[in-house]
MILODREN-743764 format. One record per residue (C-alpha): x, y, z; residue in one letter; residue number from 1. Coordinates in Angstrom, 3 decimals. Example, Ala and Ser with C-alpha at 12.3 -4.5 7.8 and 13.67 -1.06 7.14 Angstrom:
2
((12.300 -4.500 7.800) 'A' 1),
((13.670 -1.060 7.140) 'S' 2),
//
This chain:
221
((-48.987 3.503 -7.874) 'M' 1),
((-47.463 1.558 -10.783) 'D' 2),
((-44.823 0.157 -8.433) 'R' 3),
((-47.468 -1.047 -5.989) 'L' 4),
((-49.569 -2.597 -8.760) 'L' 5),
((-46.496 -4.435 -10.011) 'N' 6),
((-45.616 -5.603 -6.490) 'N' 7),
((-49.171 -6.859 -6.056) 'L' 8),
((-48.931 -8.769 -9.327) 'S' 9),
((-45.651 -10.387 -8.277) 'I' 10),
((-47.031 -11.300 -4.836) 'A' 11),
((-49.997 -13.046 -6.448) 'I' 12),
((-47.923 -14.988 -8.954) 'E' 13),
((-45.417 -16.021 -6.281) 'R' 14),
((-48.161 -16.962 -3.835) 'G' 15),
((-47.237 -14.393 -1.172) 'K' 16),
((-50.516 -14.142 0.720) 'E' 17),
((-49.598 -11.624 3.422) 'N' 18),
((-46.649 -10.395 5.450) 'Q' 19),
((-46.969 -13.250 7.969) 'D' 20),
((-47.018 -16.045 5.413) 'S' 21),
((-43.687 -17.944 5.315) 'P' 22),
((-43.954 -18.792 1.626) 'Y' 23),
((-42.064 -18.182 -0.587) 'P' 24),
((-38.941 -18.271 1.619) 'P' 25),
((-37.143 -15.442 -0.200) 'D' 26),
((-40.093 -13.102 0.529) 'L' 27),
((-40.435 -14.031 4.219) 'K' 28),
((-41.297 -10.971 6.309) 'G' 29),
((-42.096 -8.845 3.283) 'K' 30),
((-45.550 -7.503 2.358) 'P' 31),
((-47.904 -9.786 0.492) 'G' 32),
((-50.945 -9.429 -1.734) 'A' 33),
((-53.092 -8.308 1.193) 'Y' 34),
((-50.788 -5.469 2.239) 'E' 35),
((-50.174 -4.219 -1.306) 'Y' 36),
((-53.921 -4.127 -1.951) 'T' 37),
((-54.467 -2.205 1.271) 'Q' 38),
((-51.745 0.286 0.313) 'E' 39),
((-53.327 0.837 -3.080) 'L' 40),
((-56.735 1.455 -1.530) 'L' 41),
((-55.152 3.836 0.976) 'N' 42),
((-53.782 5.998 -1.839) 'I' 43),
((-57.203 5.994 -3.537) 'K' 44),
((-56.318 3.661 -6.390) 'C' 45),
((-59.586 2.640 -8.050) 'A' 46),
((-60.638 -0.883 -6.973) 'P' 47),
((-61.384 -1.704 -10.607) 'D' 48),
((-57.801 -0.775 -11.532) 'M' 49),
((-56.428 -2.932 -8.720) 'I' 50),
((-58.414 -5.899 -10.021) 'L' 51),
((-57.718 -5.427 -13.721) 'K' 52),
((-54.106 -4.243 -13.593) 'Q' 53),
((-52.782 -5.723 -10.372) 'G' 54),
((-54.555 -9.055 -10.028) 'M' 55),
((-56.037 -10.454 -13.207) 'M' 56),
((-52.935 -10.282 -15.478) 'P' 57),
((-50.840 -12.476 -13.192) 'R' 58),
((-53.616 -15.010 -12.627) 'M' 59),
((-54.003 -15.101 -16.387) 'D' 60),
((-50.260 -15.619 -16.748) 'R' 61),
((-50.078 -18.439 -14.217) 'I' 62),
((-53.153 -20.004 -15.822) 'G' 63),
((-51.348 -20.065 -19.163) 'K' 64),
((-48.303 -21.649 -17.547) 'K' 65),
((-50.529 -24.324 -15.997) 'F' 66),
((-52.138 -25.059 -19.360) 'A' 67),
((-48.659 -25.371 -20.898) 'E' 68),
((-47.424 -27.692 -18.134) 'G' 69),
((-44.898 -25.139 -16.822) 'K' 70),
((-46.434 -24.922 -13.339) 'V' 71),
((-48.476 -27.429 -11.401) 'F' 72),
((-51.420 -27.605 -8.995) 'I' 73),
((-49.478 -26.448 -5.876) 'P' 74),
((-48.353 -23.263 -7.655) 'E' 75),
((-51.895 -22.572 -8.852) 'I' 76),
((-53.275 -23.111 -5.340) 'L' 77),
((-50.852 -20.765 -3.597) 'I' 78),
((-51.358 -18.077 -6.253) 'A' 79),
((-55.109 -18.434 -5.830) 'A' 80),
((-54.760 -18.137 -2.040) 'K' 81),
((-52.817 -14.893 -2.468) 'A' 82),
((-55.491 -13.644 -4.853) 'M' 83),
((-58.208 -14.566 -2.343) 'K' 84),
((-56.435 -12.615 0.409) 'A' 85),
((-56.400 -9.515 -1.776) 'A' 86),
((-59.998 -10.027 -2.877) 'M' 87),
((-61.240 -9.868 0.725) 'T' 88),
((-60.360 -6.159 0.646) 'L' 89),
((-62.164 -5.613 -2.658) 'L' 90),
((-65.341 -7.472 -1.682) 'K' 91),
((-67.089 -4.355 -0.261) 'P' 92),
((-66.557 -2.605 -3.607) 'Y' 93),
((-68.183 -5.526 -5.425) 'F' 94),
((-71.058 -5.484 -2.938) 'D' 95),
((-71.780 -1.763 -3.399) 'N' 96),
((-71.467 -1.933 -7.183) 'G' 97),
((-68.314 0.182 -7.465) 'E' 98),
((-66.602 -2.789 -9.127) 'V' 99),
((-68.854 -4.626 -11.564) 'R' 100),
((-68.680 -8.401 -11.691) 'R' 101),
((-68.678 -10.144 -15.058) 'K' 102),
((-71.550 -12.403 -14.064) 'G' 103),
((-72.537 -15.315 -11.837) 'K' 104),
((-71.251 -18.895 -11.876) 'V' 105),
((-72.636 -21.871 -9.950) 'I' 106),
((-69.999 -24.535 -9.423) 'I' 107),
((-69.959 -27.960 -7.795) 'G' 108),
((-68.665 -31.519 -7.925) 'T' 109),
((-71.490 -33.849 -8.927) 'V' 110),
((-73.298 -36.284 -6.631) 'A' 111),
((-71.249 -39.289 -5.549) 'G' 112),
((-67.919 -37.521 -6.056) 'D' 113),
((-65.989 -35.986 -3.144) 'L' 114),
((-63.009 -34.590 -5.053) 'H' 115),
((-62.665 -30.840 -4.850) 'D' 116),
((-59.103 -29.723 -5.695) 'I' 117),
((-59.850 -29.073 -9.357) 'G' 118),
((-63.175 -27.406 -8.533) 'K' 119),
((-61.509 -25.182 -5.951) 'N' 120),
((-58.863 -24.050 -8.414) 'I' 121),
((-61.522 -23.192 -10.987) 'V' 122),
((-63.508 -21.265 -8.368) 'R' 123),
((-60.517 -19.196 -7.282) 'M' 124),
((-59.424 -18.460 -10.849) 'V' 125),
((-62.944 -17.340 -11.805) 'L' 126),
((-63.267 -15.180 -8.687) 'E' 127),
((-59.942 -13.595 -9.536) 'G' 128),
((-61.214 -12.968 -13.037) 'D' 129),
((-64.148 -10.959 -11.713) 'G' 130),
((-66.968 -13.515 -11.485) 'W' 131),
((-69.315 -14.014 -8.557) 'E' 132),
((-69.059 -17.720 -7.771) 'V' 133),
((-71.534 -19.812 -5.785) 'F' 134),
((-69.583 -22.894 -4.720) 'D' 135),
((-71.941 -25.731 -3.776) 'L' 136),
((-69.088 -27.988 -2.701) 'G' 137),
((-68.887 -31.719 -3.405) 'V' 138),
((-71.467 -34.493 -3.787) 'D' 139),
((-73.915 -31.978 -5.271) 'V' 140),
((-77.149 -33.451 -6.622) 'N' 141),
((-79.280 -32.107 -9.428) 'K' 142),
((-81.825 -30.650 -6.991) 'E' 143),
((-79.116 -28.484 -5.395) 'Q' 144),
((-77.945 -27.179 -8.767) 'F' 145),
((-81.520 -26.365 -9.764) 'L' 146),
((-82.384 -24.700 -6.447) 'A' 147),
((-79.377 -22.401 -6.746) 'T' 148),
((-80.209 -21.666 -10.375) 'L' 149),
((-83.733 -20.641 -9.297) 'H' 150),
((-82.143 -18.170 -6.862) 'E' 151),
((-79.713 -16.858 -9.513) 'H' 152),
((-81.436 -17.517 -12.855) 'P' 153),
((-78.862 -15.768 -15.060) 'Q' 154),
((-75.999 -17.932 -13.822) 'S' 155),
((-73.627 -20.145 -15.768) 'I' 156),
((-73.188 -23.650 -14.316) 'I' 157),
((-69.852 -25.454 -14.038) 'C' 158),
((-69.672 -29.102 -12.958) 'M' 159),
((-66.723 -31.342 -12.214) 'S' 160),
((-66.245 -35.077 -11.831) 'A' 161),
((-63.078 -37.047 -11.193) 'L' 162),
((-64.550 -40.544 -11.026) 'L' 163),
((-65.758 -42.374 -14.121) 'T' 164),
((-68.552 -43.770 -11.969) 'T' 165),
((-69.976 -40.278 -11.396) 'T' 166),
((-69.926 -39.255 -15.040) 'M' 167),
((-73.395 -40.784 -15.454) 'M' 168),
((-74.647 -38.590 -12.603) 'E' 169),
((-73.268 -35.595 -14.465) 'M' 170),
((-75.195 -36.642 -17.555) 'E' 171),
((-78.453 -36.891 -15.565) 'K' 172),
((-77.863 -33.498 -13.950) 'T' 173),
((-77.142 -31.753 -17.253) 'V' 174),
((-80.246 -33.315 -18.787) 'K' 175),
((-82.649 -32.185 -16.072) 'I' 176),
((-81.229 -28.648 -15.951) 'I' 177),
((-81.473 -28.296 -19.717) 'K' 178),
((-85.051 -29.579 -19.658) 'Q' 179),
((-86.039 -26.921 -17.157) 'E' 180),
((-83.773 -24.104 -18.362) 'S' 181),
((-82.566 -24.697 -21.952) 'P' 182),
((-80.855 -21.308 -22.153) 'Q' 183),
((-78.553 -21.977 -19.169) 'T' 184),
((-74.962 -22.585 -20.223) 'K' 185),
((-73.379 -25.645 -18.614) 'I' 186),
((-69.640 -26.376 -18.762) 'Y' 187),
((-67.947 -29.504 -17.455) 'V' 188),
((-64.458 -30.528 -16.451) 'G' 189),
((-62.498 -33.281 -14.743) 'G' 190),
((-59.751 -35.764 -15.506) 'A' 191),
((-61.852 -38.508 -17.157) 'P' 192),
((-63.945 -36.124 -19.284) 'L' 193),
((-63.529 -35.212 -22.958) 'T' 194),
((-65.115 -32.821 -25.425) 'S' 195),
((-66.916 -35.780 -26.997) 'N' 196),
((-68.440 -36.699 -23.642) 'F' 197),
((-69.549 -33.107 -23.075) 'A' 198),
((-71.258 -33.098 -26.483) 'D' 199),
((-72.869 -36.468 -25.801) 'K' 200),
((-74.497 -35.342 -22.539) 'I' 201),
((-75.675 -32.004 -23.912) 'G' 202),
((-73.229 -29.733 -22.067) 'A' 203),
((-72.134 -26.509 -23.747) 'D' 204),
((-68.444 -27.255 -23.491) 'G' 205),
((-65.552 -29.060 -21.816) 'Y' 206),
((-62.408 -27.370 -20.565) 'F' 207),
((-59.303 -29.189 -19.306) 'P' 208),
((-57.984 -26.257 -17.255) 'D' 209),
((-59.354 -23.156 -15.501) 'P' 210),
((-57.507 -20.717 -17.749) 'H' 211),
((-59.212 -21.871 -20.941) 'S' 212),
((-62.604 -21.865 -19.175) 'L' 213),
((-62.102 -18.308 -17.913) 'A' 214),
((-61.105 -17.121 -21.378) 'K' 215),
((-64.180 -18.737 -22.921) 'H' 216),
((-66.577 -17.312 -20.346) 'L' 217),
((-65.256 -13.819 -20.974) 'T' 218),
((-66.081 -14.240 -24.665) 'K' 219),
((-69.650 -15.441 -24.137) 'V' 220),
((-70.878 -12.791 -21.676) 'I' 221),
//
């Protein structure tokens, strides 16, 4: 079991999604995250153990490397894809309550902004860290954020913006959500943003990378 958990961890960090995936070249034809997860389930390894010992440590590790500038967006994306492949097998255990999620996160790129790479990375890292994520996509207006919050009132909200021109839309969205639901935590991210901007618009925090956000969210639940 330990060997399989370690193999799963390596497959996730290397971005080996499944046996058919050609990347990375030195692992071509070998099992990937999907197959190792299936093997672990077949031998009755607890889904919670698979998540916490086989998946999360390596996503945490690659997140640290990203924050330190040792890996870049492509490496994060392929690791997240491998994690997603494995998570498809664990989803039924989340749905029936056998594996408990940390909480709920609503995420989206604000109205007027169509950039989604950073948002997608954050979503995949948070899902791999055990959160249930409602991804609203791009060009999300304040009404969409609020409607989803009404459906999932205990959620944390994460917003991204890559354009300086959409930062004002982010400010308006934070303001209206806080007026209606002051207790809701709102975190923001994106290349042009800063901690000072987050404070100015009334957000609860700014994070430059998904790893630091995930660490913070784990502390506040």
